C-alpha positions as CSV (number, residue, x, y, z in Angstrom):
1,X,141.3,190.5,83.1
2,X,140.7,187.3,84.9
3,X,141.8,184.2,83.2
4,X,139.3,181.3,83.7
5,X,140.8,177.9,84.2
6,X,138.5,175.1,83.3
7,X,138.2,171.3,84.6
8,X,139.3,168.8,82.2
9,X,136.1,166.5,81.5
10,X,138.2,163.6,81.1
11,X,140.5,163.6,83.9
12,X,138.7,166.2,86.4
13,X,142.1,168.0,86.3
14,X,142.8,171.8,85.9
15,X,143.6,172.9,82.6
16,X,145.0,175.7,80.5
17,X,141.9,178.4,79.7
18,X,140.0,176.7,76.9
19,X,140.1,179.9,74.6
20,X,143.6,182.0,75.2
21,X,143.0,183.1,71.5
22,X,139.9,185.0,72.7
23,X,141.5,186.3,75.8
24,X,141.8,189.9,74.4
25,X,138.2,190.2,73.6
26,X,135.9,192.3,75.8
27,X,133.3,190.3,77.9
28,X,129.9,189.6,76.8
29,X,127.6,188.7,79.5
30,X,125.9,185.6,79.5
31,X,121.8,186.1,79.3
32,X,119.6,184.2,81.2
33,X,118.1,181.6,78.9
34,X,114.1,181.5,78.7
35,X,112.0,178.7,79.7
36,X,111.5,177.0,76.1
37,X,115.4,176.5,76.0
38,X,116.1,174.7,79.5
39,X,117.3,171.1,79.6
40,X,117.7,168.7,82.4
41,X,120.8,167.4,83.6
42,X,121.9,164.1,82.4
43,X,121.4,161.1,84.6
44,X,120.3,158.1,82.8
45,X,122.1,155.0,83.3
46,X,122.9,154.4,79.5
47,X,124.3,157.9,79.4
48,X,127.0,156.9,81.7
49,X,127.5,153.7,79.6
50,X,127.8,156.0,76.2
51,X,130.3,158.2,78.1
52,X,132.4,155.2,79.4
53,X,132.6,153.8,75.8
54,X,134.1,157.1,74.5
55,X,136.8,157.1,77.2
56,X,137.5,153.3,76.5
57,X,137.8,153.9,72.7
58,X,139.7,157.2,73.2
59,X,137.1,159.2,71.3
60,X,136.3,162.9,71.2
61,X,132.8,163.8,70.8
62,X,131.5,167.1,69.5
63,X,128.5,166.6,72.2
64,X,131.1,167.3,74.8
65,X,133.6,169.8,73.0
66,X,130.9,172.0,71.7
67,X,128.8,171.9,75.0
68,X,125.6,170.5,73.2
69,X,122.6,171.2,75.4
70,X,121.2,167.7,74.1
71,X,123.8,165.5,75.3
72,X,122.1,164.3,78.2
73,X,119.2,163.0,76.0
74,X,121.1,161.8,72.8
75,X,123.6,159.9,75.0
76,X,120.8,158.4,76.9
77,X,120.0,156.8,73.4
78,X,123.3,155.8,72.9
79,X,123.5,158.4,70.2
80,X,127.1,160.0,70.1
81,X,128.3,162.3,67.3
82,X,132.2,161.5,67.2
83,X,134.6,164.4,66.2
84,X,137.4,163.2,64.5
85,X,141.1,164.3,63.9
86,X,141.6,165.5,67.3
87,X,140.0,168.3,69.6
88,X,142.2,171.0,68.6
89,X,140.7,173.1,65.4
90,X,143.1,175.4,63.4
91,X,140.2,178.2,63.4
92,X,138.8,180.3,66.1
93,X,135.2,181.0,65.3
94,X,133.3,183.5,67.4
95,X,130.6,181.0,68.2
96,X,132.4,177.8,69.0
97,X,133.5,176.2,72.1
98,X,136.2,173.8,70.3
99,X,139.7,174.8,71.4
100,X,142.0,176.5,68.8
101,X,145.7,175.9,68.3
102,X,148.1,173.6,66.6
103,X,146.7,170.1,66.3
104,X,148.4,166.9,67.1
105,X,149.6,164.3,64.3
106,X,146.3,162.2,62.8
107,X,145.7,158.9,65.0
108,X,146.0,156.2,62.3
109,X,144.1,154.0,64.7
110,X,141.2,156.3,65.2
111,X,139.0,155.0,62.1
112,X,139.1,151.4,63.6
113,X,138.2,152.9,67.2
114,X,135.3,154.7,65.6
115,X,134.0,151.5,63.7
116,X,134.2,149.6,67.0
117,X,132.3,152.2,68.9
118,X,129.4,152.3,66.2
119,X,129.2,148.6,66.4
120,X,129.1,148.4,70.1
121,X,126.6,151.0,70.3
122,X,124.4,149.3,67.6
123,X,123.7,152.4,65.9
124,X,121.1,152.5,62.7
125,X,122.5,155.9,61.8
126,X,125.9,157.8,63.2
127,X,127.1,161.4,62.7
128,X,130.7,162.0,62.2
129,X,132.3,165.4,62.5
130,X,135.8,166.7,62.9
131,X,137.8,170.0,63.8
132,X,139.0,172.1,60.7
133,X,142.5,170.7,60.0
134,X,143.9,173.7,57.8
135,X,147.5,172.4,58.7
136,X,146.9,169.0,56.6
137,X,147.4,168.9,52.6
138,X,143.8,167.6,52.1
139,X,142.3,169.1,55.1
140,X,141.8,165.6,56.5
141,X,139.7,164.2,53.7
142,X,141.4,161.1,53.4
143,X,140.9,160.4,57.1
144,X,137.1,161.0,56.7
145,X,137.3,158.4,53.8
146,X,139.1,155.9,56.3
147,X,136.3,156.4,58.8
148,X,133.7,155.7,56.5
149,X,135.3,152.7,55.4
150,X,135.9,151.5,58.9
151,X,132.1,152.2,60.0
152,X,131.1,150.0,56.9
153,X,133.3,147.4,57.5
154,X,132.4,147.2,61.5
155,X,128.8,147.9,61.0
156,X,127.6,147.4,57.4
157,X,123.8,148.3,58.2
158,X,124.8,151.7,59.7
159,X,124.2,154.6,57.7
160,X,126.6,157.2,57.9
161,X,126.2,161.0,58.3
162,X,129.2,163.2,57.8
163,X,129.6,166.9,59.1
164,X,132.8,168.4,57.2
165,X,134.9,171.3,57.1
166,X,135.1,173.7,54.2
167,X,138.0,172.1,52.6
168,X,139.1,175.8,51.7
169,X,141.8,175.8,49.4
170,X,142.3,172.0,49.4
171,X,141.8,170.9,45.7
172,X,140.6,167.4,45.3
173,X,139.7,167.0,48.9
174,X,135.8,167.1,48.5
175,X,136.1,164.4,45.5
176,X,138.1,162.0,47.9
177,X,135.2,162.2,50.7
178,X,132.3,161.8,48.2
179,X,134.0,158.7,46.6
180,X,133.7,157.1,50.1
181,X,129.9,157.3,49.8
182,X,128.6,158.7,52.9
183,X,124.6,158.6,52.9
184,X,124.6,162.0,54.1
185,X,127.1,165.0,53.6
186,X,126.4,167.8,55.9
187,X,128.6,171.2,55.9
188,X,126.9,174.0,58.0
189,X,126.8,177.7,56.6
190,X,126.1,178.5,60.2
191,X,125.1,182.1,59.5
192,X,124.2,184.8,57.1
193,X,126.6,186.2,54.7
194,X,126.9,189.9,56.5
195,X,128.0,188.1,59.5
196,X,130.8,186.0,58.3
197,X,133.9,188.6,58.8
198,X,132.8,188.5,62.7
199,X,131.3,185.2,63.4
200,X,133.0,182.8,61.0
201,X,136.0,184.8,59.7
202,X,138.1,182.0,58.9
203,X,135.4,180.7,56.3
204,X,133.9,182.2,53.1
205,X,129.9,181.9,52.3
206,X,130.5,180.9,48.8
207,X,133.1,178.4,49.4
208,X,130.8,176.6,51.6
209,X,127.7,176.9,49.4
210,X,129.9,175.7,46.4
211,X,130.9,172.7,48.5
212,X,127.4,171.6,49.0
213,X,126.6,172.1,45.3
214,X,129.8,170.1,44.1
215,X,128.5,167.2,46.1
216,X,125.3,166.9,44.3
217,X,127.4,167.6,40.9
218,X,129.7,164.5,41.8
219,X,127.0,162.3,43.2
220,X,123.4,163.4,43.1
221,X,122.2,160.3,45.1
222,X,124.0,161.5,48.2
223,X,121.7,163.5,50.5
224,X,123.0,167.2,51.3
225,X,122.1,169.1,54.4
226,X,123.2,172.4,56.1
227,X,122.5,174.3,59.2
228,X,122.2,177.8,60.6
229,X,122.3,179.3,64.1
230,X,119.8,182.0,64.9
231,X,119.9,184.8,67.5
232,X,123.3,186.4,66.5
233,X,121.9,189.5,64.9
234,X,120.6,188.0,61.6
235,X,117.2,189.5,59.8
236,X,114.6,187.2,58.6
237,X,115.0,188.3,55.0
238,X,118.6,187.1,55.4
239,X,117.5,183.9,56.4
240,X,115.1,183.3,53.7
241,X,118.0,184.4,51.2
242,X,120.2,181.8,52.7
243,X,117.1,179.2,52.2
244,X,117.1,180.2,48.8
245,X,120.9,179.9,48.1
246,X,120.5,176.5,49.3
247,X,118.0,175.2,47.3
248,X,119.7,176.6,44.5
249,X,122.6,174.2,45.2
250,X,120.0,171.4,45.7
251,X,120.7,171.1,49.3
252,X,118.1,168.5,50.7
253,X,117.8,169.3,54.8
254,X,118.1,172.2,56.4
255,X,118.7,172.9,60.3
256,X,118.0,175.9,62.2
257,X,118.8,176.3,66.1
258,X,119.4,178.8,68.6
259,X,122.8,180.0,69.1
260,X,123.8,179.5,72.7
261,X,127.1,181.7,73.9
262,X,129.6,179.1,75.5
263,X,131.6,181.7,77.3
264,X,131.9,185.3,78.0
265,X,134.8,185.5,75.5
266,X,132.1,184.2,72.7
267,X,130.0,186.2,70.3
268,X,127.0,187.8,72.4
269,X,123.4,186.4,71.8
270,X,121.5,189.0,70.2
271,X,118.2,187.6,71.3
272,X,116.4,184.5,71.8
273,X,114.3,183.5,69.1
274,X,110.8,182.4,70.0
275,X,109.3,179.0,69.2
276,X,106.7,180.5,67.1
277,X,109.4,182.1,65.0
278,X,111.1,178.8,64.4
279,X,107.8,177.3,63.5
280,X,107.6,180.2,60.8
281,X,110.8,179.3,59.6
282,X,110.3,175.4,59.1
283,X,107.0,176.4,57.2
284,X,108.9,179.0,54.8
285,X,111.7,176.1,54.4
286,X,109.1,173.4,53.6
287,X,107.7,175.8,50.8
288,X,111.0,176.3,49.2
289,X,111.1,172.8,48.8
290,X,113.6,171.1,51.4
291,X,113.0,167.5,51.8
292,X,113.5,167.6,55.5
293,X,113.6,170.6,57.8
294,X,114.4,170.8,61.6
295,X,114.0,174.1,63.1
296,X,113.6,174.3,67.0
297,X,115.5,176.1,69.6
298,X,117.4,173.2,70.6
299,X,118.0,171.7,66.7
300,X,121.4,171.1,66.5
301,X,123.3,169.3,63.3
302,X,122.9,165.7,64.7
303,X,120.1,166.0,66.9
304,X,117.7,163.3,66.3
305,X,119.6,162.6,63.1
306,X,118.8,159.1,63.0
307,X,114.9,159.6,62.9
308,X,115.8,162.7,60.4
309,X,117.5,160.3,58.0
310,X,114.6,158.0,57.9
311,X,112.0,160.8,57.3
312,X,114.6,162.0,54.5
313,X,114.4,158.8,52.7
314,X,110.7,158.6,52.6
315,X,110.5,162.2,51.5
316,X,112.8,161.6,48.6
317,X,110.9,158.4,47.4
318,X,107.6,160.0,47.7
319,X,108.9,163.1,45.6
320,X,110.2,160.6,43.0
321,X,106.8,158.7,43.1
322,X,105.0,161.8,42.5
323,X,107.1,162.8,39.3
């Protein structure tokens, strides 16, 4: 079995294999992408400015770590999704490109650097996500709260969206994060319950669903959001059932996007879902009562998040006015 050596995106030097924990898995050939999912290589000058700022502030972005196909478009608009608490995750989800292992200690200055970067970029809306930190007693909840506070201090007019882990077996963690009053609380279900044991084995579907429900129970004013990948072998009725589950939890915003396989050691793509099917899912989600829906092949949790947040607020205001 060959071992793939990567080039580190920060230093340009060779690194150890990115996913040694997946080395024993059989290879899943990577399929050729259809025309509707091709993206251009980034070449905009502002893209380079954004990249340089992330390096200067020593910040990690999920845009790079998760190999997001939209990085060129987003960074060219100074939209970067920062990934806090390091770049090493304690879980090994079959779909994810983030490294797995023993994370480093938390960086106490990271919240300030995130706040400074948000202010420098002049962001109206920012998305902050993280690796899973099962090694921490609170799963990193207090660190999330410090980051939110630092952004508020450095850039008071910026709205803050967080994309959190599930805080599995971390009692009290969710309450700490909600008390920091993010504008949007996002936690992705990722896939349908049937596929959790193979795609998201470290997580529990109903724990994730309960987390979203609890956010609304604690503070109904916070928008909640969740996302699914498609093309992993799920069936249409299963997706519709997940939509219903999210609506029972009063989730406001759903995203659906095509799963793209990061390497031959990751879960295989079952199929590429067509744009027409995405349009059908979007129509069904709106009919089920979501305030905001984003369902396209290239949709990701933070894709167009600033414009989507503006639409989300307008949709809530319109719904309240109609009652």
